[in-house]
C-alpha positions as CSV (number, residue, x, y, z in Angstrom):
1,M,0.0,0.0,0.0
2,C,1.1,3.5,-0.8
3,S,0.2,6.5,1.4
4,S,0.6,10.2,0.8
5,K,2.1,10.5,4.3
6,A,5.1,8.5,5.4
7,K,5.2,7.2,9.0
8,G,6.5,10.0,11.1
9,V,7.1,12.3,8.2
10,E,4.9,15.3,7.5
11,T,4.9,16.3,3.9
12,T,4.0,19.7,2.5
13,A,2.4,20.3,-0.9
14,P,4.6,22.3,-3.3
15,A,3.4,25.7,-4.3
16,V,3.9,27.9,-7.3
17,N,3.5,31.6,-6.7
18,G,1.9,30.9,-3.4
19,R,-0.7,28.5,-4.9
20,P,-0.6,24.8,-4.1
21,V,0.0,22.3,-6.9
22,L,-2.0,19.1,-6.8
23,Q,0.1,16.0,-7.0
24,P,-1.3,12.6,-8.1
25,T,-1.8,10.1,-5.5
26,C,-0.9,6.5,-5.8
27,N,-4.6,5.5,-5.9
28,S,-5.1,7.7,-9.0
29,L,-2.5,5.8,-11.0
30,K,-3.7,2.7,-12.7
31,K,-1.4,0.1,-13.9
32,I,-1.5,-0.5,-17.6
33,P,-1.4,-4.2,-18.3
34,P,1.4,-5.5,-20.4
35,P,0.5,-6.7,-23.9
36,P,-0.5,-10.3,-24.0
37,T,2.0,-12.8,-25.1
38,N,1.3,-15.5,-27.7
39,S,0.5,-17.9,-25.0
40,D,-2.0,-15.5,-23.5
41,Q,-3.8,-14.5,-26.7
42,K,-7.3,-15.7,-27.2
43,E,-8.5,-16.8,-30.6
44,V,-10.8,-14.1,-32.1
45,N,-13.0,-14.6,-35.2
46,V,-12.6,-11.6,-37.4
47,I,-15.5,-11.1,-39.9
48,P,-14.2,-9.5,-43.0
49,R,-16.1,-6.5,-44.3
50,K,-18.1,-7.2,-47.4
51,P,-17.1,-4.8,-50.2
52,L,-19.8,-2.4,-51.4
53,K,-21.4,-3.6,-54.7
54,S,-22.3,-0.9,-57.2
55,K,-23.9,-1.5,-60.5
56,S,-23.0,0.8,-63.4
57,F,-25.5,2.1,-65.9
58,K,-24.2,-0.2,-68.6
59,E,-25.4,-3.8,-68.3
60,G,-22.9,-6.4,-67.6
61,I,-20.3,-4.1,-66.0
62,I,-20.2,-4.5,-62.2
63,S,-17.6,-2.7,-60.1
64,Y,-16.8,-3.3,-56.4
65,S,-15.8,-0.3,-54.3
66,S,-14.7,-0.3,-50.8
67,P,-14.4,2.8,-48.7
68,G,-11.0,4.4,-49.3
69,S,-9.3,7.3,-50.7
70,I,-10.4,9.6,-53.5
71,A,-7.7,8.2,-55.7
72,A,-9.2,4.7,-55.3
73,V,-12.6,6.0,-56.4
74,R,-11.0,7.8,-59.3
75,R,-9.2,4.6,-60.4
76,E,-12.5,2.8,-60.4
77,Q,-14.2,5.4,-62.5
78,M,-11.4,5.3,-65.0
79,A,-11.6,1.5,-65.2
80,L,-15.4,1.8,-65.8
81,Q,-14.9,4.3,-68.6
82,Q,-12.3,2.1,-70.2
83,A,-14.6,-0.9,-70.2
84,Q,-17.4,1.1,-71.8
85,R,-15.0,2.4,-74.4
86,K,-14.0,-1.2,-75.3
87,M,-17.6,-2.2,-75.7
88,K,-18.2,0.7,-78.1
89,I,-15.2,-0.3,-80.1
90,A,-16.1,-3.9,-80.1
91,H,-19.6,-3.2,-81.6
92,Y,-18.7,-0.3,-83.9
93,G,-20.1,-0.8,-87.4
94,R,-22.0,-3.9,-86.6
95,S,-25.7,-4.3,-87.7
96,K,-26.6,-5.7,-84.3
97,S,-25.1,-4.1,-81.3
98,A,-25.4,-5.5,-77.8
99,K,-26.6,-2.1,-76.7
100,F,-29.6,-2.1,-79.1
101,E,-30.1,-5.8,-79.5
102,S,-33.1,-5.9,-77.1
103,K,-34.8,-3.2,-79.2
104,V,-34.9,-5.2,-82.5
105,V,-38.5,-5.8,-83.5
106,P,-39.1,-9.1,-85.3
107,L,-40.7,-8.8,-88.8
108,D,-44.1,-10.3,-89.5
109,S,-44.4,-13.5,-91.5
110,K,-44.8,-11.3,-94.6
111,S,-41.7,-9.2,-94.7
112,A,-41.4,-5.9,-96.6
113,A,-39.3,-7.6,-99.3
114,E,-42.2,-10.0,-100.0
115,E,-44.8,-7.3,-100.4
116,E,-46.0,-6.7,-104.0
117,K,-44.2,-3.8,-105.6
118,R,-46.3,-1.4,-107.7
119,C,-45.5,1.5,-110.0
120,S,-44.0,4.5,-108.3
121,F,-47.1,6.7,-108.8
122,I,-48.9,4.3,-106.4
123,T,-48.0,5.4,-102.9
124,P,-49.2,4.5,-99.4
125,N,-51.5,7.6,-99.6
126,S,-53.1,6.6,-102.9
127,D,-56.8,6.2,-102.9
128,P,-57.8,2.5,-102.7
129,I,-60.0,2.8,-105.8
130,F,-57.0,4.0,-107.8
131,V,-54.8,1.2,-106.4
132,A,-57.5,-1.3,-107.4
133,Y,-57.7,0.2,-110.9
134,H,-53.9,-0.1,-111.2
135,D,-53.9,-3.7,-110.0
136,E,-56.9,-5.0,-112.0
137,E,-57.4,-2.9,-115.2
138,W,-54.6,-0.5,-116.1
139,G,-52.5,-2.0,-118.8
140,V,-54.8,-5.0,-119.5
141,P,-55.5,-5.3,-123.2
142,V,-59.1,-4.3,-124.0
143,H,-61.0,-5.4,-127.2
144,D,-64.6,-4.6,-126.3
145,D,-65.9,-1.6,-128.2
146,S,-68.1,-0.3,-125.4
147,L,-65.2,-0.5,-122.9
148,L,-62.8,1.2,-125.3
149,F,-65.3,4.0,-125.7
150,E,-65.6,4.3,-122.0
151,L,-61.8,4.4,-121.5
152,L,-61.5,7.0,-124.2
153,V,-64.1,9.2,-122.4
154,I,-62.7,8.9,-118.9
155,S,-59.1,9.4,-120.2
156,G,-60.1,12.7,-121.5
157,A,-62.1,13.6,-118.4
158,Q,-59.2,13.1,-116.1
159,V,-57.2,15.8,-117.8
160,G,-57.1,18.7,-115.3
161,S,-58.3,16.4,-112.6
162,D,-57.0,13.0,-111.2
163,W,-57.8,9.4,-111.8
164,A,-59.1,8.8,-108.3
165,S,-61.8,11.5,-108.7
166,I,-62.9,10.3,-112.2
167,L,-63.0,6.6,-111.1
168,K,-65.3,7.6,-108.2
169,K,-67.6,9.1,-110.8
170,R,-67.2,6.2,-113.2
171,Q,-70.6,4.8,-112.6
172,D,-72.2,8.2,-113.2
173,F,-70.5,8.4,-116.6
174,R,-71.9,4.9,-117.4
175,D,-75.4,5.9,-116.3
176,A,-75.2,9.2,-118.2
177,F,-74.1,7.7,-121.5
178,S,-76.2,4.5,-121.4
179,G,-73.3,2.1,-120.7
180,F,-71.3,3.8,-123.6
181,D,-73.4,2.2,-126.2
182,A,-72.4,4.2,-129.3
183,E,-75.6,3.8,-131.2
184,T,-77.7,5.0,-128.2
185,V,-75.4,7.9,-127.4
186,A,-75.4,9.0,-131.0
187,N,-79.1,9.6,-130.9
188,F,-79.1,12.0,-127.8
189,T,-81.0,15.2,-128.4
190,D,-80.0,18.6,-127.2
191,K,-82.5,18.4,-124.3
192,Q,-81.0,15.0,-123.2
193,M,-77.5,16.4,-123.3
194,T,-78.5,19.4,-121.2
195,T,-80.2,17.1,-118.7
196,I,-77.1,14.9,-118.4
197,S,-74.9,17.9,-117.8
198,S,-77.1,19.3,-115.0
199,Q,-77.9,15.9,-113.5
200,Y,-74.4,14.4,-113.4
201,G,-72.3,17.6,-113.2
202,I,-70.5,17.0,-116.5
203,D,-69.6,20.0,-118.6
204,I,-71.9,20.5,-121.5
205,R,-69.0,20.8,-124.0
206,R,-67.7,17.4,-122.8
207,V,-71.2,15.9,-123.1
208,R,-71.5,17.1,-126.7
209,G,-67.9,15.8,-127.4
210,V,-69.0,12.3,-126.2
211,V,-72.0,12.4,-128.5
212,D,-69.8,13.5,-131.4
213,N,-67.3,10.7,-130.7
214,S,-70.1,8.1,-130.7
215,N,-71.0,9.2,-134.2
216,C,-67.3,8.9,-135.3
217,I,-67.2,5.4,-133.7
218,L,-70.2,4.3,-135.8
219,E,-68.5,5.6,-138.9
220,V,-65.4,3.5,-138.0
221,K,-67.5,0.5,-137.5
222,R,-69.1,0.8,-140.9
223,E,-65.7,1.2,-142.5
224,L,-63.6,-1.3,-140.6
225,G,-66.1,-3.5,-138.7
226,S,-65.3,-2.4,-135.2
227,F,-63.6,0.4,-133.2
228,D,-61.4,-2.3,-131.7
229,K,-59.9,-3.2,-135.1
230,Y,-59.4,0.5,-135.9
231,I,-57.5,1.4,-132.7
232,W,-55.4,-1.8,-132.4
233,A,-54.2,-1.6,-136.0
234,F,-52.0,1.4,-135.0
235,V,-49.9,-1.0,-132.9
236,N,-50.1,-4.0,-135.3
237,H,-52.6,-5.7,-132.9
238,K,-50.0,-6.2,-130.3
239,P,-49.3,-4.1,-127.2
240,I,-46.2,-2.0,-127.1
241,A,-43.8,-3.6,-124.6
242,T,-41.8,-1.0,-122.6
243,Q,-39.0,-1.5,-120.1
244,Y,-39.2,1.5,-117.8
245,K,-37.4,1.2,-114.5
246,F,-38.3,4.6,-113.1
247,G,-41.7,6.4,-113.0
248,H,-40.2,9.7,-114.3
249,K,-39.1,7.9,-117.4
250,I,-42.7,7.2,-118.5
251,P,-43.7,9.9,-121.1
252,V,-47.0,11.7,-121.2
253,K,-47.1,11.3,-124.9
254,T,-45.2,9.5,-127.7
255,S,-44.8,9.6,-131.4
256,K,-47.4,6.8,-131.6
257,S,-50.0,8.7,-129.6
258,E,-49.4,11.7,-131.8
259,S,-50.0,9.8,-135.0
260,I,-53.2,8.2,-133.6
261,S,-54.3,11.6,-132.4
262,K,-53.9,13.1,-135.8
263,D,-55.9,10.4,-137.5
264,M,-58.7,10.6,-135.0
265,V,-58.9,14.4,-135.3
266,K,-59.2,14.0,-139.1
267,R,-62.1,11.6,-138.5
268,G,-63.9,14.2,-136.4
269,F,-63.1,12.9,-132.8
270,R,-62.9,15.5,-130.1
271,F,-60.9,15.7,-126.9
272,V,-58.3,13.3,-128.4
273,G,-55.0,15.2,-128.0
274,P,-51.7,13.2,-127.9
275,T,-51.6,13.2,-124.1
276,V,-55.2,12.0,-123.8
277,V,-54.6,9.3,-126.5
278,H,-51.4,8.1,-124.7
279,S,-53.4,7.9,-121.4
280,F,-56.1,6.0,-123.3
281,M,-53.4,3.6,-124.8
282,Q,-52.1,2.9,-121.2
283,A,-55.6,2.3,-119.9
284,A,-56.7,0.0,-122.8
285,G,-53.4,-2.0,-122.8
286,L,-52.2,-0.8,-126.1
287,T,-48.9,-0.1,-124.3
288,N,-47.7,-1.8,-121.2
289,D,-46.2,1.1,-119.2
290,H,-46.0,-0.8,-115.9
291,L,-42.5,-0.5,-114.4
292,I,-40.5,-3.6,-114.8
293,T,-40.3,-3.7,-110.9
294,C,-44.1,-3.6,-110.7
295,H,-45.9,-6.9,-110.0
296,R,-48.3,-6.2,-112.9
297,H,-45.7,-5.8,-115.6
298,L,-45.3,-9.5,-116.3
299,P,-49.0,-10.5,-116.2
300,C,-49.9,-7.7,-118.6
301,A,-47.1,-8.8,-120.9
302,L,-48.4,-12.3,-120.9
303,L,-51.9,-11.0,-121.8
304,A,-50.4,-9.3,-124.9
305,A,-51.5,-12.0,-127.3
306,P,-52.2,-10.9,-130.9
307,L,-55.8,-10.3,-131.9
308,H,-57.3,-13.1,-134.0
309,L,-58.8,-11.5,-137.0
């Protein structure tokens, strides 16, 4: 035991500038135990700290970061950027990149390549009635006199308008001109022509032109037997085969349409300019102006059999 006072000895506390200075006693001092030796150490289970797991924005790149210095974080960021750069380089110029592979939409059973191609003037915005006319009638050889008369009339009517509008009024034209029977139309009186003009909204000059053309057709029939023989003789009774690849290459008139127009004008036909006649030739199949890439080019060419006289 240690005491602040020795036996028989009186101690006085030291003072500085007249003030006493406290001194530590033996009781206030605690002994610090010596470090344990190898024999005294107890086995301690140390649980390692699990590194923090951070997932980057890019799929497939996972980086582990543990708390440390700013330099360590910077090294991790640089490694991530380098990995991303390697991915970009690996997929550069490829049609299917891993980055966009999940966004590829599978095609339907009928791919775009398998769809039927049409002439370039047929677009996704084209009127369905015009598309049907292109797919079913345009370029098909016609040898019926009444239908040839009808196509001649509507080919002239679409000048200054468009085919879709005229095709929608096609039945009105048929009703107005008695199914394009030339003998019936040729006997129309002035009163009937005026009524047709007001009832069906057809210009009176065009109505009179149709009546005049019906009389010309009757003259051709008396001379050659039929309007069909007359008009097909200009192409030697065989459709003109064209090989157009682009729509802008298709002409609005040709030397053949000009020669037909001149002969028809001499015979008294009206509204039969070279452009109208060429349009009529396309509609009646005297010329196959379907583009070679159009699905209707070959079928119309196969229908181009010579007329049996």
